[in-house]
C-alpha positions in Angstrom: -1.3 -16.2 11.1 -0.8 -14.2 8.0 2.6 -12.6 7.4 2.3 -8.8 7.6 4.9 -8.5 4.8 3.8 -10.9 2.1 0.3 -11.9 3.4 1.1 -15.7 3.2 -0.5 -17.9 5.8 2.4 -20.1 6.6 4.8 -19.3 9.5 6.6 -20.8 12.4 7.1 -19.8 16.0 10.7 -19.0 16.6 10.4 -17.9 20.2 7.7 -17.7 22.9 7.8 -16.0 26.2 5.6 -14.4 28.7 5.3 -10.6 28.6 6.9 -8.5 31.4 3.6 -8.2 33.4 2.5 -11.8 32.7 -0.7 -10.7 30.9 0.2 -12.0 27.5 2.4 -14.4 25.6 4.8 -12.8 23.1 5.6 -14.9 20.1 8.3 -14.2 17.5 7.3 -15.7 14.2 9.1 -16.3 10.9 7.3 -16.4 7.5 8.0 -19.6 5.6 7.7 -17.8 2.4 9.6 -14.4 2.6 11.6 -15.3 5.8 10.7 -12.0 7.5 10.2 -12.1 11.3 7.4 -10.4 13.3 5.9 -10.4 16.7 2.4 -11.4 17.8 0.8 -11.3 21.3 -1.7 -13.8 22.7 -4.0 -12.5 25.4 -6.9 -13.8 27.3 -10.0 -12.4 25.7 -12.4 -10.8 28.2 -15.6 -9.4 26.7 -17.2 -8.5 30.0 -15.5 -5.2 30.6 -17.6 -2.3 29.2 -16.7 1.4 28.6 -19.4 4.0 29.4 -19.1 6.8 26.9 -19.9 10.4 27.5 -23.3 10.0 25.8 -24.2 7.1 28.1 -23.6 4.3 25.5 -21.8 1.2 26.4 -19.2 -0.5 24.3 -16.6 -3.3 24.9 -13.3 -2.2 26.3 -10.7 -2.0 23.5 -6.9 -2.0 24.0 -6.7 -1.0 20.4 -8.6 2.3 20.8 -6.3 3.3 23.7 -3.2 2.3 21.6 -4.5 4.3 18.6 -5.1 7.4 20.7 -1.6 7.1 22.2 0.0 6.6 18.8 -1.7 9.7 17.4 -0.5 11.8 20.4 3.0 10.3 20.2 3.4 10.8 16.5 6.9 11.9 15.6 7.9 12.0 19.3 10.8 10.0 20.8 8.5 7.5 22.3 9.0 3.8 21.5 6.4 1.2 20.7 7.4 -0.6 23.9 6.6 2.6 25.9 3.2 2.8 24.3 2.5 -0.9 25.0 3.6 -0.4 28.6 1.1 2.4 29.0 -1.7 0.3 27.4 -0.9 -2.6 29.7 -0.7 -0.4 32.7 -4.1 1.1 32.1 -5.7 -2.3 31.3 -4.2 -3.8 34.5 -5.4 -0.9 36.6 -8.9 -1.2 35.3 -9.0 -4.9 35.8 -7.6 -4.6 39.3 -10.7 -2.5 40.2 -12.8 -5.6 39.6 -15.6 -3.5 38.0 -17.6 -4.6 35.0 -17.8 -1.0 33.6 -15.5 2.0 33.5 -16.2 5.5 32.3 -14.4 6.9 29.2 -13.5 9.9 31.4 -11.6 7.7 33.8 -9.7 6.1 30.8 -8.9 9.5 29.4 -7.5 10.7 32.8 -5.4 7.5 33.1 -3.9 8.1 29.7 -3.1 11.7 30.4 -1.6 10.9 33.8 0.8 8.4 32.1 1.5 10.6 29.1 2.4 13.5 31.2 5.2 11.4 32.8 6.5 10.3 29.4 6.3 13.3 27.1 4.8 16.8 27.7 4.1 17.4 24.0 2.2 14.1 23.6 0.4 14.9 26.7 -0.8 18.3 25.4 -1.8 16.7 22.0 -3.9 14.1 23.8 -5.4 16.6 26.2 -6.3 19.0 23.4 -8.5 16.4 21.9 -9.7 14.6 25.0 -10.6 17.9 26.9 -12.0 19.4 23.7 -10.1 22.8 23.9 -12.4 25.5 22.6 -9.8 28.2 22.1 -6.2 29.2 22.9 -7.1 30.1 26.6 -8.0 26.5 27.3 -4.7 25.4 25.8 -2.7 28.0 27.9 -4.5 26.9 31.1 -3.5 23.3 30.5 0.1 24.1 29.8 0.7 26.9 32.4 1.5 24.5 35.3 4.1 22.7 33.1 5.7 26.0 32.2 6.0 27.0 35.8 7.6 23.6 36.6 4.6 22.9 38.8 4.5 19.2 39.7 0.7 19.3 40.4 -1.7 17.7 38.0 -3.2 20.0 35.5 -6.7 21.1 36.1 -9.7 19.9 34.1 -11.3 22.4 31.8 -15.0 23.2 32.4 
């Protein structure tokens, strides 16, 4: 494993433990060169799960794509890396629990929005504005209106 600080390939494992949900092994490592510590995760690789995109193409499921979308939505918001990891784990576990070989990108987007709405409304609106492809301010207002009223119902999809 290359150190993310000095790029030297010489480290040692300081601590190993199972993640909260048991889906990964968390390893704390220390670089033998610069002595910095960092965390890595070891997961079972499963290449069989495919995502069906809007245009009908199929591609392998990627935790990283979900994480990147969440990180963009949560930029400069009071949301920790652990919260983002928990959302990614929750979505991946929910998909795998369905025992399906394919999942639509639409379902993934809805799952992300559902979880973001519970964590941070600004991050939710950021994600929704990209995911739902708002065309103008009216689309934005329709998405936010239930939150402004304190309505606990889910927001409605935009046509």
